[in-house]
Structure formats: C-alpha cells, structure tokens
Backbone of each chain as nested JSON, in Angstrom:
{
  "chains": [
    {"id": "A", "residues": [
      {"number": 1, "name": "MET", "atoms": {"N": [96.655, 86.497, 79.934], "CA": [97.694, 86.595, 79.002], "C": [98.939, 86.419, 79.755]}},
      {"number": 2, "name": "LYS", "atoms": {"N": [99.996, 85.608, 79.338], "CA": [101.291, 85.462, 80.182], "C": [102.034, 86.754, 79.745]}},
      {"number": 3, "name": "ASP", "atoms": {"N": [102.922, 87.131, 80.89], "CA": [104.055, 88.143, 80.58], "C": [105.201, 87.436, 80.1]}},
      {"number": 4, "name": "LYS", "atoms": {"N": [106.018, 88.275, 79.482], "CA": [107.094, 87.74, 78.709], "C": [108.393, 87.728, 79.684]}},
      {"number": 5, "name": "ALA", "atoms": {"N": [109.21, 86.696, 79.571], "CA": [110.467, 86.676, 80.052], "C": [111.489, 86.345, 79.165]}},
      {"number": 6, "name": "VAL", "atoms": {"N": [112.516, 87.222, 78.873], "CA": [113.428, 87.119, 77.904], "C": [114.843, 86.784, 78.588]}},
      {"number": 7, "name": "PHE", "atoms": {"N": [115.538, 85.945, 78.206], "CA": [116.784, 85.531, 78.84], "C": [117.86, 85.847, 77.774]}},
      {"number": 8, "name": "TYR", "atoms": {"N": [118.51, 87.019, 77.857], "CA": [119.782, 87.164, 77.034], "C": [121.044, 86.645, 77.518]}},
      {"number": 9, "name": "HIS", "atoms": {"N": [121.856, 86.066, 76.612], "CA": [122.965, 85.628, 77.013], "C": [123.876, 85.584, 75.714]}},
      {"number": 10, "name": "ALA", "atoms": {"N": [125.179, 85.21, 75.898], "CA": [126.136, 85.208, 74.808], "C": [126.885, 83.823, 74.704]}},
      {"number": 11, "name": "GLY", "atoms": {"N": [126.182, 82.806, 75.354], "CA": [126.724, 81.321, 75.155], "C": [128.008, 81.067, 75.937]}},
      {"number": 12, "name": "CYS", "atoms": {"N": [128.116, 81.92, 76.895], "CA": [129.045, 81.37, 77.888], "C": [128.968, 80.123, 78.472]}},
      {"number": 13, "name": "PRO", "atoms": {"N": [129.928, 79.161, 78.068], "CA": [129.664, 77.81, 78.592], "C": [129.665, 77.627, 79.899]}},
      {"number": 14, "name": "VAL", "atoms": {"N": [130.517, 78.27, 80.627], "CA": [130.573, 78.053, 82.238], "C": [129.099, 78.334, 82.81]}},
      {"number": 15, "name": "CYS", "atoms": {"N": [128.41, 79.175, 82.244], "CA": [127.144, 79.588, 82.976], "C": [125.911, 78.888, 82.357]}},
      {"number": 16, "name": "VAL", "atoms": {"N": [126.166, 78.103, 81.346], "CA": [124.776, 77.53, 80.68], "C": [124.035, 76.807, 81.65]}},
      {"number": 17, "name": "GLU", "atoms": {"N": [124.688, 75.801, 82.486], "CA": [124.002, 75.061, 83.396], "C": [123.308, 75.975, 84.457]}},
      {"number": 18, "name": "ALA", "atoms": {"N": [123.987, 76.867, 84.829], "CA": [123.439, 77.809, 85.824], "C": [122.186, 78.619, 85.308]}},
      {"number": 19, "name": "GLU", "atoms": {"N": [122.364, 79.087, 84.205], "CA": [121.285, 79.883, 83.54], "C": [119.934, 78.907, 83.372]}},
      {"number": 20, "name": "HIS", "atoms": {"N": [120.271, 77.615, 83.02], "CA": [119.138, 76.779, 82.748], "C": [118.298, 76.521, 84.185]}},
      {"number": 21, "name": "GLN", "atoms": {"N": [119.181, 76.538, 85.251], "CA": [118.486, 76.336, 86.58], "C": [117.639, 77.532, 86.821]}},
      {"number": 22, "name": "MET", "atoms": {"N": [118.025, 78.949, 86.481], "CA": [117.43, 79.962, 86.863], "C": [116.139, 79.886, 85.966]}},
      {"number": 23, "name": "LEU", "atoms": {"N": [116.252, 79.714, 84.65], "CA": [115.084, 79.612, 83.836], "C": [114.057, 78.565, 84.36]}},
      {"number": 24, "name": "ALA", "atoms": {"N": [114.38, 77.426, 84.712], "CA": [113.586, 76.403, 85.184], "C": [112.908, 76.722, 86.306]}},
      {"number": 25, "name": "ALA", "atoms": {"N": [113.493, 77.721, 87.097], "CA": [112.8, 78.112, 88.369], "C": [111.446, 79.101, 88.108]}},
      {"number": 26, "name": "LEU", "atoms": {"N": [111.463, 79.588, 86.884], "CA": [110.469, 80.498, 86.511], "C": [108.948, 79.876, 86.315]}},
      {"number": 27, "name": "ASP", "atoms": {"N": [108.139, 80.582, 86.77], "CA": [106.687, 79.911, 86.793], "C": [106.197, 80.133, 85.291]}},
      {"number": 28, "name": "ARG", "atoms": {"N": [106.121, 78.965, 84.654], "CA": [105.661, 78.993, 83.167], "C": [104.184, 79.35, 83.084]}},
      {"number": 29, "name": "ASN", "atoms": {"N": [103.543, 79.184, 84.303], "CA": [102.089, 79.568, 83.888], "C": [101.854, 81.011, 84.036]}},
      {"number": 30, "name": "ARG", "atoms": {"N": [102.99, 81.699, 84.429], "CA": [102.92, 83.188, 84.315], "C": [103.63, 83.832, 83.153]}},
      {"number": 31, "name": "TYR", "atoms": {"N": [104.82, 83.155, 82.8], "CA": [105.704, 83.765, 81.885], "C": [105.929, 82.829, 80.648]}},
      {"number": 32, "name": "ASP", "atoms": {"N": [105.826, 83.574, 79.427], "CA": [106.359, 82.848, 78.31], "C": [107.757, 82.976, 78.238]}},
      {"number": 33, "name": "VAL", "atoms": {"N": [108.731, 81.907, 78.184], "CA": [110.18, 82.295, 78.334], "C": [110.847, 82.168, 77.014]}},
      {"number": 34, "name": "GLU", "atoms": {"N": [111.532, 83.167, 76.652], "CA": [112.358, 83.073, 75.364], "C": [113.914, 83.337, 75.593]}},
      {"number": 35, "name": "VAL", "atoms": {"N": [114.736, 82.566, 74.981], "CA": [116.13, 82.621, 75.279], "C": [116.735, 83.189, 73.929]}},
      {"number": 36, "name": "VAL", "atoms": {"N": [117.412, 84.318, 74.025], "CA": [118.111, 84.946, 72.948], "C": [119.598, 85.091, 73.217]}},
      {"number": 37, "name": "HIS", "atoms": {"N": [120.435, 84.47, 72.197], "CA": [121.732, 84.374, 72.046], "C": [122.287, 85.609, 71.381]}},
      {"number": 38, "name": "LEU", "atoms": {"N": [122.637, 86.565, 72.181], "CA": [123.218, 87.751, 71.476], "C": [124.365, 87.678, 70.645]}},
      {"number": 39, "name": "GLY", "atoms": {"N": [125.169, 86.781, 70.955], "CA": [126.342, 86.574, 70.112], "C": [126.02, 86.075, 68.775]}},
      {"number": 40, "name": "THR", "atoms": {"N": [124.95, 85.313, 68.581], "CA": [124.613, 84.844, 67.324], "C": [123.426, 85.624, 66.593]}},
      {"number": 41, "name": "ASP", "atoms": {"N": [122.584, 86.063, 67.497], "CA": [121.514, 86.724, 66.985], "C": [121.555, 88.147, 67.147]}},
      {"number": 42, "name": "LYS", "atoms": {"N": [122.398, 88.802, 66.299], "CA": [122.82, 90.165, 66.582], "C": [121.727, 91.047, 66.196]}},
      {"number": 43, "name": "ARG", "atoms": {"N": [120.543, 90.657, 65.472], "CA": [119.479, 91.489, 65.232], "C": [118.742, 91.939, 66.377]}},
      {"number": 44, "name": "ARG", "atoms": {"N": [118.974, 91.172, 67.557], "CA": [118.256, 91.369, 68.759], "C": [118.87, 92.383, 69.563]}},
      {"number": 45, "name": "LEU", "atoms": {"N": [120.24, 92.821, 69.366], "CA": [120.926, 93.724, 70.202], "C": [120.389, 94.972, 70.438]}},
      {"number": 46, "name": "SER", "atoms": {"N": [119.788, 95.532, 69.297], "CA": [119.085, 96.934, 69.622], "C": [117.977, 96.799, 70.616]}},
      {"number": 47, "name": "GLU", "atoms": {"N": [117.25, 95.886, 70.412], "CA": [116.037, 95.7, 71.321], "C": [116.563, 95.446, 72.806]}},
      {"number": 48, "name": "ALA", "atoms": {"N": [117.629, 94.633, 73.054], "CA": [118.069, 94.486, 74.297], "C": [118.583, 95.645, 74.784]}},
      {"number": 49, "name": "GLU", "atoms": {"N": [119.353, 96.458, 73.952], "CA": [119.86, 97.875, 74.46], "C": [118.793, 98.657, 74.853]}},
      {"number": 50, "name": "ARG", "atoms": {"N": [117.796, 98.603, 74.145], "CA": [116.477, 99.552, 74.522], "C": [115.895, 99.312, 75.769]}},
      {"number": 51, "name": "LEU", "atoms": {"N": [115.857, 97.872, 76.111], "CA": [115.38, 97.605, 77.271], "C": [116.188, 97.864, 78.436]}},
      {"number": 52, "name": "GLY", "atoms": {"N": [117.443, 98.186, 78.19], "CA": [118.408, 98.577, 79.451], "C": [119.378, 97.398, 79.663]}},
      {"number": 53, "name": "VAL", "atoms": {"N": [119.486, 96.429, 78.704], "CA": [120.601, 95.326, 78.937], "C": [121.806, 96.085, 78.851]}},
      {"number": 54, "name": "LYS", "atoms": {"N": [122.886, 95.874, 79.89], "CA": [124.163, 96.437, 79.887], "C": [125.146, 95.307, 79.751]}},
      {"number": 55, "name": "SER", "atoms": {"N": [124.864, 94.138, 80.384], "CA": [125.704, 92.934, 80.102], "C": [124.873, 91.74, 80.128]}},
      {"number": 56, "name": "VAL", "atoms": {"N": [125.49, 90.631, 79.833], "CA": [124.754, 89.295, 79.861], "C": [125.467, 88.432, 80.756]}},
      {"number": 57, "name": "PRO", "atoms": {"N": [124.878, 87.468, 81.517], "CA": [123.464, 87.213, 81.175], "C": [122.48, 88.188, 81.776]}},
      {"number": 58, "name": "ALA", "atoms": {"N": [121.349, 88.266, 81.28], "CA": [120.293, 89.401, 81.703], "C": [118.973, 88.541, 81.534]}},
      {"number": 59, "name": "LEU", "atoms": {"N": [118.214, 88.948, 82.529], "CA": [116.9, 88.57, 82.339], "C": [115.812, 89.613, 82.456]}},
      {"number": 60, "name": "ALA", "atoms": {"N": [115.01, 89.701, 81.385], "CA": [113.961, 90.773, 81.264], "C": [112.711, 90.164, 81.55]}},
      {"number": 61, "name": "LEU", "atoms": {"N": [112.129, 90.544, 82.726], "CA": [110.858, 90.125, 83.191], "C": [109.869, 91.28, 82.801]}},
      {"number": 62, "name": "ASP", "atoms": {"N": [109.057, 90.98, 81.975], "CA": [107.876, 92.052, 81.468], "C": [108.555, 93.305, 81.264]}},
      {"number": 63, "name": "GLY", "atoms": {"N": [109.75, 93.336, 80.48], "CA": [110.615, 94.558, 80.133], "C": [111.47, 95.046, 81.267]}},
      {"number": 64, "name": "ARG", "atoms": {"N": [111.461, 94.536, 82.328], "CA": [112.389, 94.994, 83.452], "C": [113.489, 94.108, 83.668]}},
      {"number": 65, "name": "VAL", "atoms": {"N": [114.687, 94.695, 83.416], "CA": [115.854, 94.04, 83.301], "C": [116.747, 93.55, 84.631]}},
      {"number": 66, "name": "PHE", "atoms": {"N": [117.088, 92.474, 84.816], "CA": [117.812, 91.998, 86.033], "C": [119.148, 91.626, 85.31]}},
      {"number": 67, "name": "HIS", "atoms": {"N": [120.296, 91.967, 85.705], "CA": [121.474, 91.641, 85.331], "C": [122.068, 90.618, 86.43]}},
      {"number": 68, "name": "ILE", "atoms": {"N": [122.238, 89.212, 85.826], "CA": [122.404, 88.465, 86.708], "C": [124.035, 87.994, 86.413]}},
      {"number": 69, "name": "ASN", "atoms": {"N": [124.684, 87.837, 87.624], "CA": [126.139, 87.418, 87.638], "C": [126.254, 86.174, 88.279]}},
      {"number": 70, "name": "PHE", "atoms": {"N": [126.218, 85.148, 87.805], "CA": [126.433, 83.715, 88.445], "C": [127.795, 83.797, 89.183]}},
      {"number": 71, "name": "GLY", "atoms": {"N": [128.769, 84.348, 88.627], "CA": [130.065, 84.569, 89.272], "C": [130.783, 83.218, 89.186]}},
      {"number": 72, "name": "ALA", "atoms": {"N": [131.162, 82.864, 87.875], "CA": [131.711, 81.403, 87.688], "C": [133.0, 81.312, 88.599]}},
      {"number": 73, "name": "LYS", "atoms": {"N": [133.049, 80.215, 89.183], "CA": [134.028, 79.879, 89.978], "C": [135.403, 79.46, 89.155]}},
      {"number": 74, "name": "LEU", "atoms": {"N": [136.472, 79.947, 89.684], "CA": [137.754, 79.561, 88.858], "C": [138.088, 78.148, 88.583]}},
      {"number": 75, "name": "ASP", "atoms": {"N": [137.448, 77.349, 89.475], "CA": [137.724, 75.768, 89.119], "C": [137.068, 75.569, 88.099]}},
      {"number": 76, "name": "ALA", "atoms": {"N": [135.936, 76.015, 87.549], "CA": [135.119, 75.793, 86.391], "C": [135.948, 76.066, 85.114]}},
      {"number": 77, "name": "LEU", "atoms": {"N": [136.953, 76.718, 85.288], "CA": [137.935, 77.003, 84.021], "C": [139.112, 76.331, 84.137]}},
      {"number": 78, "name": "ARG", "atoms": {"N": [139.371, 75.525, 84.929], "CA": [140.627, 74.672, 84.964], "C": [140.558, 73.658, 84.033]}}
    ]},
    {"id": "B", "residues": [
      {"number": 1, "name": "MET", "atoms": {"N": [109.244, 66.792, 97.268], "CA": [109.669, 67.753, 98.074], "C": [110.156, 69.118, 97.269]}},
      {"number": 2, "name": "LYS", "atoms": {"N": [109.908, 70.303, 97.603], "CA": [110.331, 71.483, 97.058], "C": [111.817, 71.796, 97.273]}},
      {"number": 3, "name": "ASP", "atoms": {"N": [112.255, 72.558, 96.189], "CA": [113.699, 72.91, 96.379], "C": [113.442, 74.315, 97.197]}},
      {"number": 4, "name": "LYS", "atoms": {"N": [114.545, 74.793, 97.639], "CA": [114.58, 75.79, 98.553], "C": [115.09, 77.115, 97.629]}},
      {"number": 5, "name": "ALA", "atoms": {"N": [114.4, 78.306, 97.748], "CA": [115.028, 79.488, 97.001], "C": [115.066, 80.443, 98.079]}},
      {"number": 6, "name": "VAL", "atoms": {"N": [116.21, 81.087, 98.429], "CA": [116.536, 82.101, 99.601], "C": [116.972, 83.309, 98.789]}},
      {"number": 7, "name": "PHE", "atoms": {"N": [116.21, 84.4, 99.057], "CA": [116.476, 85.67, 98.418], "C": [117.119, 86.381, 99.552]}},
      {"number": 8, "name": "TYR", "atoms": {"N": [118.565, 86.736, 99.476], "CA": [119.11, 87.638, 100.427], "C": [119.287, 89.144, 100.0]}},
      {"number": 9, "name": "HIS", "atoms": {"N": [118.938, 90.023, 100.788], "CA": [119.01, 91.36, 100.457], "C": [119.377, 92.292, 101.621]}},
      {"number": 10, "name": "ALA", "atoms": {"N": [119.516, 93.575, 101.582], "CA": [119.826, 94.371, 102.731], "C": [118.824, 95.539, 102.735]}},
      {"number": 11, "name": "GLY", "atoms": {"N": [117.613, 95.363, 102.159], "CA": [116.716, 96.316, 102.371], "C": [116.819, 97.702, 101.589]}},
      {"number": 12, "name": "CYS", "atoms": {"N": [117.654, 97.549, 100.379], "CA": [117.865, 98.673, 99.536], "C": [116.426, 99.099, 98.996]}},
      {"number": 13, "name": "PRO", "atoms": {"N": [115.94, 100.24, 99.335], "CA": [114.499, 100.628, 98.986], "C": [114.364, 100.683, 97.395]}},
      {"number": 14, "name": "VAL", "atoms": {"N": [115.306, 101.04, 96.843], "CA": [115.151, 101.3, 95.336], "C": [114.844, 99.907, 94.695]}},
      {"number": 15, "name": "CYS", "atoms": {"N": [115.516, 98.776, 95.19], "CA": [115.229, 97.547, 94.581], "C": [114.241, 96.828, 95.025]}},
      {"number": 16, "name": "VAL", "atoms": {"N": [113.528, 97.218, 96.152], "CA": [112.356, 96.279, 96.57], "C": [111.492, 96.011, 95.512]}},
      {"number": 17, "name": "GLU", "atoms": {"N": [110.875, 96.871, 94.827], "CA": [109.915, 96.512, 94.004], "C": [110.393, 95.434, 92.875]}},
      {"number": 18, "name": "ALA", "atoms": {"N": [111.569, 95.748, 92.402], "CA": [112.21, 94.867, 91.466], "C": [112.444, 93.547, 91.986]}},
      {"number": 19, "name": "GLU", "atoms": {"N": [112.869, 93.537, 93.231], "CA": [112.978, 92.18, 93.764], "C": [111.775, 91.384, 93.924]}},
      {"number": 20, "name": "HIS", "atoms": {"N": [110.541, 92.112, 94.369], "CA": [109.425, 91.426, 94.591], "C": [109.142, 90.771, 93.055]}},
      {"number": 21, "name": "GLN", "atoms": {"N": [109.122, 91.495, 92.027], "CA": [108.961, 91.147, 90.765], "C": [109.677, 89.764, 90.355]}},
      {"number": 22, "name": "MET", "atoms": {"N": [110.874, 89.735, 90.737], "CA": [111.598, 88.485, 90.652], "C": [111.224, 87.299, 91.213]}},
      {"number": 23, "name": "LEU", "atoms": {"N": [110.9, 87.605, 92.661], "CA": [110.434, 86.566, 93.467], "C": [109.12, 86.145, 92.931]}},
      {"number": 24, "name": "ALA", "atoms": {"N": [108.328, 86.835, 92.422], "CA": [106.847, 86.513, 92.123], "C": [106.982, 85.731, 90.881]}},
      {"number": 25, "name": "ALA", "atoms": {"N": [108.085, 85.682, 90.207], "CA": [108.226, 84.995, 88.85], "C": [108.603, 83.526, 89.065]}},
      {"number": 26, "name": "LEU", "atoms": {"N": [108.957, 83.371, 90.462], "CA": [109.372, 81.863, 90.516], "C": [108.138, 80.972, 90.82]}},
      {"number": 27, "name": "ASP", "atoms": {"N": [108.45, 79.725, 90.438], "CA": [107.516, 78.844, 90.214], "C": [107.374, 78.183, 91.832]}},
      {"number": 28, "name": "ARG", "atoms": {"N": [106.405, 78.665, 92.481], "CA": [106.084, 78.16, 93.841], "C": [105.791, 76.694, 94.056]}},
      {"number": 29, "name": "ASN", "atoms": {"N": [105.332, 76.12, 92.801], "CA": [105.21, 74.741, 92.937], "C": [106.516, 73.842, 93.191]}},
      {"number": 30, "name": "ARG", "atoms": {"N": [107.591, 74.612, 92.816], "CA": [108.766, 73.86, 92.77], "C": [109.71, 74.52, 93.823]}},
      {"number": 31, "name": "TYR", "atoms": {"N": [109.472, 75.672, 94.293], "CA": [110.273, 76.268, 95.317], "C": [109.778, 76.936, 96.508]}},
      {"number": 32, "name": "ASP", "atoms": {"N": [110.222, 76.607, 97.59], "CA": [109.814, 77.39, 98.748], "C": [110.628, 78.581, 98.91]}},
      {"number": 33, "name": "VAL", "atoms": {"N": [109.912, 79.804, 98.914], "CA": [110.83, 80.904, 98.897], "C": [110.84, 81.687, 100.213]}},
      {"number": 34, "name": "GLU", "atoms": {"N": [112.092, 82.023, 100.587], "CA": [112.396, 82.607, 101.86], "C": [113.18, 83.84, 101.564]}},
      {"number": 35, "name": "VAL", "atoms": {"N": [112.868, 85.015, 102.122], "CA": [113.532, 86.18, 102.005], "C": [114.276, 86.5, 103.436]}},
      {"number": 36, "name": "VAL", "atoms": {"N": [115.591, 86.77, 103.228], "CA": [116.484, 87.122, 104.198], "C": [117.061, 88.385, 104.163]}},
      {"number": 37, "name": "HIS", "atoms": {"N": [116.813, 89.366, 105.145], "CA": [117.332, 90.578, 105.21], "C": [118.637, 90.65, 106.0]}},
      {"number": 38, "name": "LEU", "atoms": {"N": [119.743, 90.604, 105.241], "CA": [120.994, 90.508, 106.074], "C": [121.546, 91.572, 106.856]}},
      {"number": 39, "name": "GLY", "atoms": {"N": [120.746, 92.671, 106.707], "CA": [121.086, 94.022, 107.365], "C": [120.56, 93.814, 108.696]}},
      {"number": 40, "name": "THR", "atoms": {"N": [119.331, 93.219, 108.938], "CA": [118.753, 93.076, 110.179], "C": [118.839, 91.609, 110.838]}},
      {"number": 41, "name": "ASP", "atoms": {"N": [118.982, 90.632, 110.057], "CA": [119.187, 89.308, 110.357], "C": [120.513, 88.988, 110.283]}},
      {"number": 42, "name": "LYS", "atoms": {"N": [121.449, 89.411, 110.966], "CA": [122.961, 89.271, 110.937], "C": [123.274, 87.715, 111.349]}},
      {"number": 43, "name": "ARG", "atoms": {"N": [122.623, 87.145, 111.829], "CA": [122.781, 85.719, 112.19], "C": [123.0, 84.847, 111.025]}},
      {"number": 44, "name": "ARG", "atoms": {"N": [122.23, 85.368, 109.88], "CA": [122.407, 84.556, 108.674], "C": [123.407, 84.886, 107.643]}},
      {"number": 45, "name": "LEU", "atoms": {"N": [124.31, 85.867, 108.075], "CA": [125.424, 86.355, 107.269], "C": [126.446, 84.998, 107.036]}},
      {"number": 46, "name": "SER", "atoms": {"N": [126.658, 84.425, 108.008], "CA": [127.733, 83.232, 107.91], "C": [127.085, 82.33, 106.815]}},
      {"number": 47, "name": "GLU", "atoms": {"N": [125.857, 81.823, 106.99], "CA": [125.063, 80.94, 106.085], "C": [125.306, 81.317, 104.637]}},
      {"number": 48, "name": "ALA", "atoms": {"N": [125.014, 82.726, 104.449], "CA": [125.012, 83.357, 103.139], "C": [126.439, 83.234, 102.536]}},
      {"number": 49, "name": "GLU", "atoms": {"N": [127.438, 83.507, 103.302], "CA": [128.969, 83.388, 103.017], "C": [129.281, 82.234, 102.674]}},
      {"number": 50, "name": "ARG", "atoms": {"N": [128.801, 81.165, 103.248], "CA": [129.127, 79.719, 103.155], "C": [128.68, 79.345, 101.717]}},
      {"number": 51, "name": "LEU", "atoms": {"N": [127.397, 79.837, 101.419], "CA": [126.659, 79.594, 100.153], "C": [127.636, 80.284, 98.886]}},
      {"number": 52, "name": "GLY", "atoms": {"N": [128.258, 81.273, 99.134], "CA": [128.99, 81.941, 98.089], "C": [128.442, 83.304, 97.929]}},
      {"number": 53, "name": "VAL", "atoms": {"N": [127.446, 83.829, 98.627], "CA": [126.951, 85.249, 98.572], "C": [128.183, 86.287, 98.475]}},
      {"number": 54, "name": "LYS", "atoms": {"N": [128.327, 87.12, 97.716], "CA": [129.358, 88.147, 97.829], "C": [128.755, 89.407, 97.756]}},
      {"number": 55, "name": "SER", "atoms": {"N": [127.529, 89.684, 97.378], "CA": [126.936, 90.894, 97.356], "C": [125.415, 90.629, 97.319]}},
      {"number": 56, "name": "VAL", "atoms": {"N": [124.613, 91.678, 97.669], "CA": [123.115, 91.458, 97.594], "C": [122.568, 92.467, 96.616]}},
      {"number": 57, "name": "PRO", "atoms": {"N": [121.651, 92.343, 96.132], "CA": [120.665, 91.275, 96.343], "C": [121.264, 89.96, 95.574]}},
      {"number": 58, "name": "ALA", "atoms": {"N": [120.816, 88.826, 96.046], "CA": [121.336, 87.502, 95.527], "C": [120.227, 86.545, 95.729]}},
      {"number": 59, "name": "LEU", "atoms": {"N": [120.275, 85.684, 94.902], "CA": [119.176, 84.633, 94.964], "C": [119.823, 83.274, 94.998]}},
      {"number": 60, "name": "ALA", "atoms": {"N": [119.701, 82.404, 95.929], "CA": [120.138, 81.147, 95.864], "C": [118.968, 80.1, 95.554]}},
      {"number": 61, "name": "LEU", "atoms": {"N": [119.329, 79.479, 94.45], "CA": [118.293, 78.252, 94.08], "C": [118.961, 77.067, 94.297]}},
      {"number": 62, "name": "ASP", "atoms": {"N": [118.3, 76.235, 95.462], "CA": [118.821, 75.129, 95.687], "C": [120.406, 75.166, 95.884]}},
      {"number": 63, "name": "GLY", "atoms": {"N": [120.856, 76.089, 96.867], "CA": [122.108, 76.248, 97.168], "C": [123.112, 76.99, 96.078]}},
      {"number": 64, "name": "ARG", "atoms": {"N": [122.679, 77.281, 94.852], "CA": [123.533, 77.863, 93.795], "C": [123.164, 79.417, 93.829]}},
      {"number": 65, "name": "VAL", "atoms": {"N": [124.089, 80.133, 93.948], "CA": [123.897, 81.665, 94.26], "C": [123.977, 82.404, 92.901]}},
      {"number": 66, "name": "PHE", "atoms": {"N": [122.918, 83.252, 92.609], "CA": [122.761, 84.185, 91.653], "C": [122.84, 85.599, 92.011]}},
      {"number": 67, "name": "HIS", "atoms": {"N": [123.897, 86.382, 91.71], "CA": [124.069, 87.652, 92.028], "C": [123.246, 88.504, 91.118]}},
      {"number": 68, "name": "ILE", "atoms": {"N": [122.231, 89.164, 91.639], "CA": [121.387, 89.84, 90.771], "C": [121.635, 91.528, 91.039]}},
      {"number": 69, "name": "ASN", "atoms": {"N": [121.904, 92.0, 89.756], "CA": [121.902, 93.637, 89.909], "C": [120.841, 94.133, 89.079]}},
      {"number": 70, "name": "PHE", "atoms": {"N": [119.884, 94.642, 89.57], "CA": [118.897, 95.347, 88.898], "C": [119.375, 96.484, 88.305]}},
      {"number": 71, "name": "GLY", "atoms": {"N": [120.47, 97.307, 88.923], "CA": [120.912, 98.493, 88.117], "C": [119.984, 99.455, 88.324]}},
      {"number": 72, "name": "ALA", "atoms": {"N": [119.849, 100.16, 89.767], "CA": [118.85, 101.106, 89.93], "C": [119.279, 102.337, 88.979]}},
      {"number": 73, "name": "LYS", "atoms": {"N": [118.308, 102.77, 88.413], "CA": [118.431, 104.029, 87.548], "C": [118.587, 105.175, 88.338]}},
      {"number": 74, "name": "LEU", "atoms": {"N": [119.438, 106.102, 87.948], "CA": [119.57, 107.364, 88.837], "C": [118.347, 108.188, 89.052]}},
      {"number": 75, "name": "ASP", "atoms": {"N": [117.477, 108.008, 88.049], "CA": [116.21, 108.705, 88.136], "C": [115.593, 108.278, 89.301]}},
      {"number": 76, "name": "ALA", "atoms": {"N": [115.654, 106.885, 89.864], "CA": [114.981, 106.616, 90.97], "C": [115.432, 107.03, 92.402]}},
      {"number": 77, "name": "LEU", "atoms": {"N": [116.578, 107.693, 92.269], "CA": [117.316, 108.379, 93.497], "C": [117.098, 109.854, 93.659]}},
      {"number": 78, "name": "ARG", "atoms": {"N": [116.482, 110.493, 92.468], "CA": [116.27, 111.994, 92.523], "C": [114.956, 112.271, 93.56]}}
    ]}
  ]
}
C-alpha cells in the first residue's frame, strides 16, 4: 500500500511552478499524491491544522509535515 | 540523464529522521541524490550560497532551492 503525500497550498501564483517541481520529484510508486488548496477548500483546514500545518506551502508525508519555503525572488513580483 | 537533488543540512539531530523521510520520498529514477553537511564540508558553502541557499535544511532540485522547515517540536528537545 502506498503512503500518502498531501501538498497544502493557498494558490500563491509565484510558487506554483516551484511546487509542481517538488511534487514531480516524489516517487509515485511509494506515494499517492494529493494537492489541497486551503484557500478554496476550507473544509480541509481543520485536518491540516490537526496534522501540524502552520503555514503553506506544506508537504505532509505520511502525516509528517514539512513546511516548504521556496522563497520567491522579488524579481518574480515585478 | 538524471537530474540532481542536493540536500544541504548542518547535522541538526532533531531533524535527521525527518530529513531522511523526505529524501526517501524522492524518485530515484529521476534524481541522483546527494547529501551535503555544510557544518563539516565547508568547501561546499559557496556553492550552496550561489544556488540561493539561505538556511538549512534546504533541498535543491535541479538547481532550484526549497527551504524546508520541519519545525521541530519542543517535545523532541526535552
């Protein structure tokens, strides 16, 4: 049975490409990957909170939360 | 040819297990994974800086840096 990888985000456009790169790097033979947009899917907020998500983007691997900061460059905002 | 994934860290013992979990989740068919301990391998500091590493742990996927904050629980320090 595969473990579960859940990527929580809030639709930040600057990070979308970066996030996709990180998700694409995961081993799909080992993980079922789900992407949850907490800005639009607010029913998932309590679940995320329970897991320990403090900020987005965050990746939960089998229930363990990693907060990911791509650190958008200011150039991306110009 | 595989892309390169470099995990930069400084040996923080609290995060070691978590970091291993994240590395284990990467698709090894797509990435050659290297782990660099910047605390002991200081020759790699300038390389990390050049890539944009601002803090550790950080994961560089094909040159793009993701800063990862596992967010050690205080319980782990007791």
